[in-house]
N, CA, C, O and the ligand as a Tripos MOL2 file, in Angstrom:
@<TRIPOS>MOLECULE
protein
  257   255    65     0     0
PROTEIN
NO_CHARGES

@<TRIPOS>ATOM
      1 N         -18.7740   19.9570    2.4390 N.3       1 MET1
      2 CA        -19.1800   18.8330    1.5800 C.3       1 MET1
      3 C         -18.8280   17.5410    2.0320 C.2       1 MET1
      4 O         -17.6970   17.3700    2.4860 O.2       1 MET1
      5 N         -19.7140   16.5160    1.9670 N.am      2 THR2
      6 CA        -19.3000   15.2150    2.4640 C.3       2 THR2
      7 C         -19.1770   14.2920    1.1460 C.2       2 THR2
      8 O         -20.1160   14.2240    0.3520 O.2       2 THR2
      9 N         -18.1410   13.6830    0.9790 N.am      3 LEU3
     10 CA        -17.9500   12.6270   -0.0140 C.3       3 LEU3
     11 C         -18.1460   11.1940    0.5220 C.2       3 LEU3
     12 O         -17.5580   10.7970    1.5280 O.2       3 LEU3
     13 N         -19.0430   10.3960   -0.2320 N.am      4 GLU4
     14 CA        -19.0580    9.1270    0.2080 C.3       4 GLU4
     15 C         -18.3890    8.2410   -0.9410 C.2       4 GLU4
     16 O         -18.8260    8.2130   -2.0910 O.2       4 GLU4
     17 N         -17.2760    7.5210   -0.4960 N.am      5 LEU5
     18 CA        -16.4420    6.7840   -1.4630 C.3       5 LEU5
     19 C         -16.6300    5.3410   -1.0860 C.2       5 LEU5
     20 O         -16.9850    5.0430    0.0540 O.2       5 LEU5
     21 N         -16.3980    4.4160   -2.0330 N.am      6 ASN6
     22 CA        -16.1830    3.0650   -1.9060 C.3       6 ASN6
     23 C         -14.7610    2.6800   -2.2210 C.2       6 ASN6
     24 O         -14.3130    2.9220   -3.3420 O.2       6 ASN6
     25 N         -13.9990    2.0750   -1.2660 N.am      7 ILE7
     26 CA        -12.6540    1.6800   -1.5480 C.3       7 ILE7
     27 C         -12.5410    0.1510   -1.1490 C.2       7 ILE7
     28 O         -12.3570   -0.2720   -0.0080 O.2       7 ILE7
     29 N         -12.6870   -0.5970   -2.3060 N.am      8 PRO8
     30 CA        -12.7110   -2.0450   -2.1120 C.3       8 PRO8
     31 C         -11.5130   -2.6510   -1.4890 C.2       8 PRO8
     32 O         -11.6500   -3.7030   -0.8650 O.2       8 PRO8
     33 N         -10.2800   -2.0590   -1.6040 N.am      9 ASP9
     34 CA         -9.0820   -2.6810   -1.0020 C.3       9 ASP9
     35 C          -8.7830   -2.0670    0.3800 C.2       9 ASP9
     36 O          -7.6380   -2.0710    0.8320 O.2       9 ASP9
     37 N          -9.7680   -1.5700    1.0050 N.am     10 LEU10
     38 CA         -9.6280   -1.0070    2.3800 C.3      10 LEU10
     39 C          -9.8310   -2.2410    3.2820 C.2      10 LEU10
     40 O         -10.9770   -2.6250    3.5140 O.2      10 LEU10
     41 N          -8.7560   -2.8770    3.8000 N.am     11 ALA11
     42 CA         -8.8510   -4.2370    4.4150 C.3      11 ALA11
     43 C          -8.8170   -4.1570    5.9760 C.2      11 ALA11
     44 O          -9.3770   -5.0420    6.6230 O.2      11 ALA11
     45 N          -8.1930   -3.1510    6.5840 N.am     12 CYS12
     46 CA         -8.0910   -3.0830    7.9950 C.3      12 CYS12
     47 C          -7.9170   -1.7880    8.6130 C.2      12 CYS12
     48 O          -7.9670   -0.8210    7.8520 O.2      12 CYS12
     49 N          -7.7240   -1.5780    9.8390 N.am     13 SER13
     50 CA         -7.5860   -0.2740   10.5140 C.3      13 SER13
     51 C          -6.3310    0.4860   10.0030 C.2      13 SER13
     52 O          -6.3480    1.7150    9.9490 O.2      13 SER13
     53 N          -5.2480   -0.2300    9.6310 N.am     14 ALA14
     54 CA         -4.0400    0.4390    9.0410 C.3      14 ALA14
     55 C          -4.3510    0.9620    7.7500 C.2      14 ALA14
     56 O          -3.7870    2.0060    7.4220 O.2      14 ALA14
     57 N          -5.1610    0.4090    6.9490 N.am     15 CYS15
     58 CA         -5.6660    1.0270    5.6710 C.3      15 CYS15
     59 C          -6.3400    2.3230    5.8990 C.2      15 CYS15
     60 O          -6.1320    3.3390    5.2360 O.2      15 CYS15
     61 N          -7.1980    2.2050    6.9270 N.am     16 VAL16
     62 CA         -7.9500    3.3550    7.2960 C.3      16 VAL16
     63 C          -7.1250    4.5190    7.6330 C.2      16 VAL16
     64 O          -7.4200    5.6310    7.1960 O.2      16 VAL16
     65 N          -6.0190    4.3080    8.4510 N.am     17 ASP17
     66 CA         -5.0640    5.2750    8.8230 C.3      17 ASP17
     67 C          -4.3460    5.8970    7.5800 C.2      17 ASP17
     68 O          -4.1690    7.1040    7.4140 O.2      17 ASP17
     69 N          -3.9690    4.9240    6.7550 N.am     18 THR18
     70 CA         -3.1630    5.3720    5.5110 C.3      18 THR18
     71 C          -4.0320    6.2800    4.6770 C.2      18 THR18
     72 O          -3.5370    7.2990    4.1960 O.2      18 THR18
     73 N          -5.3720    5.9550    4.4630 N.am     19 VAL19
     74 CA         -6.2130    6.7960    3.6650 C.3      19 VAL19
     75 C          -6.5210    8.0700    4.3340 C.2      19 VAL19
     76 O          -6.5780    9.1250    3.7020 O.2      19 VAL19
     77 N          -6.7310    7.9860    5.6750 N.am     20 THR20
     78 CA         -6.9720    9.2140    6.5210 C.3      20 THR20
     79 C          -5.8000   10.2250    6.3590 C.2      20 THR20
     80 O          -5.9960   11.4130    6.1010 O.2      20 THR20
     81 N          -4.6350    9.7020    6.5180 N.am     21 LYS21
     82 CA         -3.4750   10.5570    6.4980 C.3      21 LYS21
     83 C          -3.3890   11.1890    5.0120 C.2      21 LYS21
     84 O          -3.2370   12.4000    4.8520 O.2      21 LYS21
     85 N          -3.4890   10.3490    4.0200 N.am     22 ALA22
     86 CA         -3.4950   10.8860    2.6800 C.3      22 ALA22
     87 C          -4.5710   11.9860    2.4040 C.2      22 ALA22
     88 O          -4.3110   12.9650    1.7050 O.2      22 ALA22
     89 N          -5.7620   11.7850    2.9710 N.am     23 VAL23
     90 CA         -6.7280   12.8430    2.7680 C.3      23 VAL23
     91 C          -6.3740   14.0530    3.5160 C.2      23 VAL23
     92 O          -6.5190   15.1540    2.9850 O.2      23 VAL23
     93 N          -5.8840   13.9230    4.8000 N.am     24 GLN24
     94 CA         -5.4940   15.0290    5.6140 C.3      24 GLN24
     95 C          -4.2420   15.7120    5.2070 C.2      24 GLN24
     96 O          -3.8940   16.7520    5.7670 O.2      24 GLN24
     97 N          -3.5200   15.1430    4.2130 N.am     25 ALA25
     98 CA         -2.4400   15.7860    3.6190 C.3      25 ALA25
     99 C          -2.9180   16.8240    2.6590 C.2      25 ALA25
    100 O          -2.2110   17.7810    2.3460 O.2      25 ALA25
    101 N          -4.1250   16.6320    2.1900 N.am     26 VAL26
    102 CA         -4.6850   17.6090    1.1800 C.3      26 VAL26
    103 C          -5.4930   18.5580    1.8900 C.2      26 VAL26
    104 O          -5.5020   19.7350    1.5290 O.2      26 VAL26
    105 N          -6.2110   18.1360    2.9210 N.am     27 ASP27
    106 CA         -7.0950   19.0340    3.7540 C.3      27 ASP27
    107 C          -6.9100   18.6510    5.1970 C.2      27 ASP27
    108 O          -7.4880   17.6590    5.6420 O.2      27 ASP27
    109 N          -6.0840   19.4380    5.9860 N.am     28 ALA28
    110 CA         -5.7710   18.9640    7.3350 C.3      28 ALA28
    111 C          -6.9780   18.8850    8.2910 C.2      28 ALA28
    112 O          -6.9450   18.1970    9.3120 O.2      28 ALA28
    113 N          -8.0950   19.6500    7.9020 N.am     29 ALA29
    114 CA         -9.2890   19.6420    8.6860 C.3      29 ALA29
    115 C         -10.3110   18.5620    8.2510 C.2      29 ALA29
    116 O         -11.3870   18.4530    8.8380 O.2      29 ALA29
    117 N          -9.9850   17.8240    7.2910 N.am     30 ALA30
    118 CA        -10.9140   16.8760    6.7640 C.3      30 ALA30
    119 C         -11.3160   15.7790    7.8920 C.2      30 ALA30
    120 O         -10.5020   15.2250    8.6300 O.2      30 ALA30
    121 N         -12.6690   15.5720    7.8920 N.am     31 GLN31
    122 CA        -13.1350   14.4590    8.8860 C.3      31 GLN31
    123 C         -13.3180   13.2010    8.0280 C.2      31 GLN31
    124 O         -14.0390   13.1860    7.0300 O.2      31 GLN31
    125 N         -12.6270   12.1530    8.4740 N.am     32 VAL32
    126 CA        -12.6620   10.8660    7.7370 C.3      32 VAL32
    127 C         -13.1840    9.7850    8.5480 C.2      32 VAL32
    128 O         -12.6180    9.5180    9.6080 O.2      32 VAL32
    129 N         -14.2890    9.0770    8.1350 N.am     33 SER33
    130 CA        -14.7460    7.9880    8.8580 C.3      33 SER33
    131 C         -14.7800    6.8100    7.8360 C.2      33 SER33
    132 O         -15.3860    6.9230    6.7710 O.2      33 SER33
    133 N         -14.1570    5.7540    8.1680 N.am     34 ALA34
    134 CA        -14.1040    4.5720    7.2730 C.3      34 ALA34
    135 C         -14.3300    3.3230    7.9510 C.2      34 ALA34
    136 O         -13.9710    3.1440    9.1150 O.2      34 ALA34
    137 N         -14.9140    2.4560    7.2560 N.am     35 ASP35
    138 CA        -15.2590    1.1060    7.8010 C.3      35 ASP35
    139 C         -14.7620    0.0360    6.8810 C.2      35 ASP35
    140 O         -15.2920   -0.2070    5.7970 O.2      35 ASP35
    141 N         -13.5370   -0.7010    7.4440 N.am     36 PRO36
    142 CA        -13.0140   -1.7280    6.4360 C.3      36 PRO36
    143 C         -14.0320   -2.9010    6.0990 C.2      36 PRO36
    144 O         -13.8590   -3.6070    5.1060 O.2      36 PRO36
    145 N         -15.0430   -3.0700    6.9220 N.am     37 LYS37
    146 CA        -16.0630   -4.1550    6.6390 C.3      37 LYS37
    147 C         -16.9070   -3.7630    5.4650 C.2      37 LYS37
    148 O         -17.1500   -4.5780    4.5750 O.2      37 LYS37
    149 N         -17.3560   -2.5420    5.4420 N.am     38 THR38
    150 CA        -18.2710   -2.2570    4.3740 C.3      38 THR38
    151 C         -17.5240   -1.5150    3.1980 C.2      38 THR38
    152 O         -18.1350   -1.2690    2.1580 O.2      38 THR38
    153 N         -16.2760   -1.1790    3.3530 N.am     39 LYS39
    154 CA        -15.3830   -0.4800    2.3940 C.3      39 LYS39
    155 C         -15.9560    0.8990    2.1230 C.2      39 LYS39
    156 O         -15.5900    1.4910    1.1070 O.2      39 LYS39
    157 N         -16.8010    1.4380    2.9290 N.am     40 ARG40
    158 CA        -17.2930    2.7250    2.8400 C.3      40 ARG40
    159 C         -16.5290    3.8530    3.5410 C.2      40 ARG40
    160 O         -16.2120    3.7440    4.7260 O.2      40 ARG40
    161 N         -16.2580    4.8490    2.8720 N.am     41 VAL41
    162 CA        -15.4370    5.9480    3.3880 C.3      41 VAL41
    163 C         -16.2110    7.2490    3.2820 C.2      41 VAL41
    164 O         -16.5830    7.6520    2.1800 O.2      41 VAL41
    165 N         -16.4550    7.8990    4.3740 N.am     42 SER42
    166 CA        -17.1530    9.1390    4.3290 C.3      42 SER42
    167 C         -16.1420   10.2640    4.7660 C.2      42 SER42
    168 O         -15.4530   10.1660    5.7820 O.2      42 SER42
    169 N         -16.1150   11.2640    3.9710 N.am     43 ILE43
    170 CA        -15.0200   12.3950    4.0980 C.3      43 ILE43
    171 C         -15.8010   13.6660    4.0570 C.2      43 ILE43
    172 O         -16.4680   14.0300    3.0890 O.2      43 ILE43
    173 N         -15.6580   14.3560    5.2550 N.am     44 GLY44
    174 CA        -16.1640   15.8460    5.1940 C.3      44 GLY44
    175 C         -14.9230   16.6890    4.8990 C.2      44 GLY44
    176 O         -13.9100   16.6540    5.5970 O.2      44 GLY44
    177 N         -15.0750   17.4300    3.8420 N.am     45 THR45
    178 CA        -13.8270   18.2410    3.4520 C.3      45 THR45
    179 C         -14.2780   19.4080    2.5850 C.2      45 THR45
    180 O         -15.3280   19.3870    1.9410 O.2      45 THR45
    181 N         -13.4150   20.4350    2.6070 N.am     46 SER46
    182 CA        -13.5950   21.4820    1.6930 C.3      46 SER46
    183 C         -12.7650   21.4630    0.3860 C.2      46 SER46
    184 O         -12.7720   22.3300   -0.4870 O.2      46 SER46
    185 N         -12.0290   20.2870    0.4130 N.am     47 ALA47
    186 CA        -11.1620   20.1200   -0.8790 C.3      47 ALA47
    187 C         -12.0670   19.4970   -1.9440 C.2      47 ALA47
    188 O         -13.1400   18.9860   -1.6270 O.2      47 ALA47
    189 N         -11.6360   19.5410   -3.1970 N.am     48 SER48
    190 CA        -12.4360   19.0250   -4.2760 C.3      48 SER48
    191 C         -12.4000   17.5320   -4.2800 C.2      48 SER48
    192 O         -11.4580   16.9280   -3.7670 O.2      48 SER48
    193 N         -13.4750   16.8830   -4.8880 N.am     49 GLU49
    194 CA        -13.5580   15.4540   -4.9600 C.3      49 GLU49
    195 C         -12.3590   14.9200   -5.6340 C.2      49 GLU49
    196 O         -11.7760   13.9510   -5.1480 O.2      49 GLU49
    197 N         -11.9050   15.5470   -6.8420 N.am     50 ASP50
    198 CA        -10.8090   15.1650   -7.6100 C.3      50 ASP50
    199 C          -9.5820   15.0460   -6.8390 C.2      50 ASP50
    200 O          -8.8840   14.0350   -6.9160 O.2      50 ASP50
    201 N          -9.2590   16.1420   -6.0220 N.am     51 ALA51
    202 CA         -8.1020   16.2270   -5.1730 C.3      51 ALA51
    203 C          -8.0480   15.1030   -4.1710 C.2      51 ALA51
    204 O          -6.9950   14.5100   -3.9370 O.2      51 ALA51
    205 N          -9.2190   14.8060   -3.5670 N.am     52 ILE52
    206 CA         -9.2330   13.6660   -2.5770 C.3      52 ILE52
    207 C          -9.0430   12.3860   -3.1210 C.2      52 ILE52
    208 O          -8.3860   11.5370   -2.5190 O.2      52 ILE52
    209 N          -9.6230   12.1530   -4.3340 N.am     53 LYS53
    210 CA         -9.5430   10.9260   -5.0010 C.3      53 LYS53
    211 C          -8.0840   10.6320   -5.4400 C.2      53 LYS53
    212 O          -7.5750    9.5260   -5.2580 O.2      53 LYS53
    213 N          -7.4350   11.6640   -6.0250 N.am     54 THR54
    214 CA         -6.0860   11.5950   -6.3820 C.3      54 THR54
    215 C          -5.1280   11.2470   -5.2730 C.2      54 THR54
    216 O          -4.2020   10.4520   -5.4380 O.2      54 THR54
    217 N          -5.3770   11.8620   -4.1420 N.am     55 ALA55
    218 CA         -4.5750   11.6130   -2.9650 C.3      55 ALA55
    219 C          -4.7130   10.1810   -2.4910 C.2      55 ALA55
    220 O          -3.7190    9.5730   -2.0960 O.2      55 ALA55
    221 N          -5.9600    9.6030   -2.5160 N.am     56 ILE56
    222 CA         -6.1580    8.2710   -2.1050 C.3      56 ILE56
    223 C          -5.4590    7.3610   -3.1040 C.2      56 ILE56
    224 O          -4.7350    6.4650   -2.6710 O.2      56 ILE56
    225 N          -5.6280    7.5290   -4.4110 N.am     57 THR57
    226 CA         -5.0080    6.7750   -5.4330 C.3      57 THR57
    227 C          -3.4710    6.7180   -5.1850 C.2      57 THR57
    228 O          -2.8420    5.6610   -5.2410 O.2      57 THR57
    229 N          -2.9260    7.8850   -4.9170 N.am     58 ARG58
    230 CA         -1.4430    7.9900   -4.7970 C.3      58 ARG58
    231 C          -0.9780    7.1700   -3.5430 C.2      58 ARG58
    232 O           0.1310    6.6370   -3.4870 O.2      58 ARG58
    233 N          -1.8780    7.1150   -2.5810 N.am     59 ALA59
    234 CA         -1.5300    6.3420   -1.3590 C.3      59 ALA59
    235 C          -1.6510    4.7660   -1.5920 C.2      59 ALA59
    236 O          -1.3700    3.9720   -0.6940 O.2      59 ALA59
    237 N          -2.0930    4.3590   -2.8780 N.am     60 GLY60
    238 CA         -2.0730    2.9840   -3.1730 C.3      60 GLY60
    239 C          -3.3780    2.3760   -3.2420 C.2      60 GLY60
    240 O          -3.4560    1.1550   -3.3730 O.2      60 GLY60
    241 N          -4.4570    3.1270   -3.1640 N.am     61 TYR61
    242 CA         -5.7680    2.5090   -3.0710 C.3      61 TYR61
    243 C          -6.6460    2.9120   -4.2310 C.2      61 TYR61
    244 O          -6.4920    3.9700   -4.8410 O.2      61 TYR61
    245 N          -7.5240    2.0630   -4.4900 N.am     62 THR62
    246 CA         -8.4550    2.3400   -5.7740 C.3      62 THR62
    247 C          -9.8050    2.7800   -5.2810 C.2      62 THR62
    248 O         -10.4650    2.1010   -4.4940 O.2      62 THR62
    249 N         -10.1930    3.9320   -5.7670 N.am     63 VAL63
    250 CA        -11.5820    4.4080   -5.5300 C.3      63 VAL63
    251 C         -12.5030    3.8290   -6.4490 C.2      63 VAL63
    252 O         -12.3590    4.0670   -7.6480 O.2      63 VAL63
    253 N         -13.5940    2.9720   -5.9790 N.am     64 ALA64
    254 CA        -14.4030    2.3740   -6.9940 C.3      64 ALA64
    255 C         -15.4460    3.3920   -7.5440 C.2      64 ALA64
    256 O         -16.2330    3.0540   -8.4280 O.2      64 ALA64
    257 CU         -5.0130   -2.5610    5.9300 Cu       65 CU65
@<TRIPOS>BOND
     1     1     2 1
     2     2     3 1
     3     3     4 2
     4     3     5 am
     5     5     6 1
     6     6     7 1
     7     7     8 2
     8     7     9 am
     9     9    10 1
    10    10    11 1
    11    11    12 2
    12    11    13 am
    13    13    14 1
    14    14    15 1
    15    15    16 2
    16    15    17 am
    17    17    18 1
    18    18    19 1
    19    19    20 2
    20    19    21 am
    21    21    22 1
    22    22    23 1
    23    23    24 2
    24    23    25 am
    25    25    26 1
    26    26    27 1
    27    27    28 2
    28    27    29 am
    29    29    30 1
    30    30    31 1
    31    31    32 2
    32    31    33 am
    33    33    34 1
    34    34    35 1
    35    35    36 2
    36    35    37 am
    37    37    38 1
    38    38    39 1
    39    39    40 2
    40    39    41 am
    41    41    42 1
    42    42    43 1
    43    43    44 2
    44    43    45 am
    45    45    46 1
    46    46    47 1
    47    47    48 2
    48    47    49 am
    49    49    50 1
    50    50    51 1
    51    51    52 2
    52    51    53 am
    53    53    54 1
    54    54    55 1
    55    55    56 2
    56    55    57 am
    57    57    58 1
    58    58    59 1
    59    59    60 2
    60    59    61 am
    61    61    62 1
    62    62    63 1
    63    63    64 2
    64    63    65 am
    65    65    66 1
    66    66    67 1
    67    67    68 2
    68    67    69 am
    69    69    70 1
    70    70    71 1
    71    71    72 2
    72    71    73 am
    73    73    74 1
    74    74    75 1
    75    75    76 2
    76    75    77 am
    77    77    78 1
    78    78    79 1
    79    79    80 2
    80    79    81 am
    81    81    82 1
    82    82    83 1
    83    83    84 2
    84    83    85 am
    85    85    86 1
    86    86    87 1
    87    87    88 2
    88    87    89 am
    89    89    90 1
    90    90    91 1
    91    91    92 2
    92    91    93 am
    93    93    94 1
    94    94    95 1
    95    95    96 2
    96    95    97 am
    97    97    98 1
    98    98    99 1
    99    99   100 2
   100    99   101 am
   101   101   102 1
   102   102   103 1
   103   103   104 2
   104   103   105 am
   105   105   106 1
   106   106   107 1
   107   107   108 2
   108   107   109 am
   109   109   110 1
   110   110   111 1
   111   111   112 2
   112   111   113 am
   113   113   114 1
   114   114   115 1
   115   115   116 2
   116   115   117 am
   117   117   118 1
   118   118   119 1
   119   119   120 2
   120   119   121 am
   121   121   122 1
   122   122   123 1
   123   123   124 2
   124   123   125 am
   125   125   126 1
   126   126   127 1
   127   127   128 2
   128   127   129 am
   129   129   130 1
   130   130   131 1
   131   131   132 2
   132   131   133 am
   133   133   134 1
   134   134   135 1
   135   135   136 2
   136   135   137 am
   137   137   138 1
   138   138   139 1
   139   139   140 2
   140   139   141 am
   141   141   142 1
   142   142   143 1
   143   143   144 2
   144   143   145 am
   145   145   146 1
   146   146   147 1
   147   147   148 2
   148   147   149 am
   149   149   150 1
   150   150   151 1
   151   151   152 2
   152   151   153 am
   153   153   154 1
   154   154   155 1
   155   155   156 2
   156   155   157 am
   157   157   158 1
   158   158   159 1
   159   159   160 2
   160   159   161 am
   161   161   162 1
   162   162   163 1
   163   163   164 2
   164   163   165 am
   165   165   166 1
   166   166   167 1
   167   167   168 2
   168   167   169 am
   169   169   170 1
   170   170   171 1
   171   171   172 2
   172   171   173 am
   173   173   174 1
   174   174   175 1
   175   175   176 2
   176   175   177 am
   177   177   178 1
   178   178   179 1
   179   179   180 2
   180   179   181 am
   181   181   182 1
   182   182   183 1
   183   183   184 2
   184   183   185 am
   185   185   186 1
   186   186   187 1
   187   187   188 2
   188   187   189 am
   189   189   190 1
   190   190   191 1
   191   191   192 2
   192   191   193 am
   193   193   194 1
   194   194   195 1
   195   195   196 2
   196   195   197 am
   197   197   198 1
   198   198   199 1
   199   199   200 2
   200   199   201 am
   201   201   202 1
   202   202   203 1
   203   203   204 2
   204   203   205 am
   205   205   206 1
   206   206   207 1
   207   207   208 2
   208   207   209 am
   209   209   210 1
   210   210   211 1
   211   211   212 2
   212   211   213 am
   213   213   214 1
   214   214   215 1
   215   215   216 2
   216   215   217 am
   217   217   218 1
   218   218   219 1
   219   219   220 2
   220   219   221 am
   221   221   222 1
   222   222   223 1
   223   223   224 2
   224   223   225 am
   225   225   226 1
   226   226   227 1
   227   227   228 2
   228   227   229 am
   229   229   230 1
   230   230   231 1
   231   231   232 2
   232   231   233 am
   233   233   234 1
   234   234   235 1
   235   235   236 2
   236   235   237 am
   237   237   238 1
   238   238   239 1
   239   239   240 2
   240   239   241 am
   241   241   242 1
   242   242   243 1
   243   243   244 2
   244   243   245 am
   245   245   246 1
   246   246   247 1
   247   247   248 2
   248   247   249 am
   249   249   250 1
   250   250   251 1
   251   251   252 2
   252   251   253 am
   253   253   254 1
   254   254   255 1
   255   255   256 2
@<TRIPOS>SUBSTRUCTURE
     1 MET1         2 RESIDUE 1 A MET
     2 THR2         6 RESIDUE 1 A THR
     3 LEU3        10 RESIDUE 1 A LEU
     4 GLU4        14 RESIDUE 1 A GLU
     5 LEU5        18 RESIDUE 1 A LEU
     6 ASN6        22 RESIDUE 1 A ASN
     7 ILE7        26 RESIDUE 1 A ILE
     8 PRO8        30 RESIDUE 1 A PRO
     9 ASP9        34 RESIDUE 1 A ASP
    10 LEU10       38 RESIDUE 1 A LEU
    11 ALA11       42 RESIDUE 1 A ALA
    12 CYS12       46 RESIDUE 1 A CYS
    13 SER13       50 RESIDUE 1 A SER
    14 ALA14       54 RESIDUE 1 A ALA
    15 CYS15       58 RESIDUE 1 A CYS
    16 VAL16       62 RESIDUE 1 A VAL
    17 ASP17       66 RESIDUE 1 A ASP
    18 THR18       70 RESIDUE 1 A THR
    19 VAL19       74 RESIDUE 1 A VAL
    20 THR20       78 RESIDUE 1 A THR
    21 LYS21       82 RESIDUE 1 A LYS
    22 ALA22       86 RESIDUE 1 A ALA
    23 VAL23       90 RESIDUE 1 A VAL
    24 GLN24       94 RESIDUE 1 A GLN
    25 ALA25       98 RESIDUE 1 A ALA
    26 VAL26      102 RESIDUE 1 A VAL
    27 ASP27      106 RESIDUE 1 A ASP
    28 ALA28      110 RESIDUE 1 A ALA
    29 ALA29      114 RESIDUE 1 A ALA
    30 ALA30      118 RESIDUE 1 A ALA
    31 GLN31      122 RESIDUE 1 A GLN
    32 VAL32      126 RESIDUE 1 A VAL
    33 SER33      130 RESIDUE 1 A SER
    34 ALA34      134 RESIDUE 1 A ALA
    35 ASP35      138 RESIDUE 1 A ASP
    36 PRO36      142 RESIDUE 1 A PRO
    37 LYS37      146 RESIDUE 1 A LYS
    38 THR38      150 RESIDUE 1 A THR
    39 LYS39      154 RESIDUE 1 A LYS
    40 ARG40      158 RESIDUE 1 A ARG
    41 VAL41      162 RESIDUE 1 A VAL
    42 SER42      166 RESIDUE 1 A SER
    43 ILE43      170 RESIDUE 1 A ILE
    44 GLY44      174 RESIDUE 1 A GLY
    45 THR45      178 RESIDUE 1 A THR
    46 SER46      182 RESIDUE 1 A SER
    47 ALA47      186 RESIDUE 1 A ALA
    48 SER48      190 RESIDUE 1 A SER
    49 GLU49      194 RESIDUE 1 A GLU
    50 ASP50      198 RESIDUE 1 A ASP
    51 ALA51      202 RESIDUE 1 A ALA
    52 ILE52      206 RESIDUE 1 A ILE
    53 LYS53      210 RESIDUE 1 A LYS
    54 THR54      214 RESIDUE 1 A THR
    55 ALA55      218 RESIDUE 1 A ALA
    56 ILE56      222 RESIDUE 1 A ILE
    57 THR57      226 RESIDUE 1 A THR
    58 ARG58      230 RESIDUE 1 A ARG
    59 ALA59      234 RESIDUE 1 A ALA
    60 GLY60      238 RESIDUE 1 A GLY
    61 TYR61      242 RESIDUE 1 A TYR
    62 THR62      246 RESIDUE 1 A THR
    63 VAL63      250 RESIDUE 1 A VAL
    64 ALA64      254 RESIDUE 1 A ALA
    65 CU65       257 GROUP 0 **** ****
């Protein structure tokens, strides 16, 4: 499953790293691609959308 999320406070590549690590803590095999310019995050994962969103929120980011 691929999730397409919008994270408005994704500002730079360090944010991308933080979000990627948070997602991979839930699903180590998750494929994360994120662009701080567009705030779009694409996540290929077998974890549930809720679990991924919760992990991102716990890392300090808001999923729009
Ligand atoms: Cu940043």
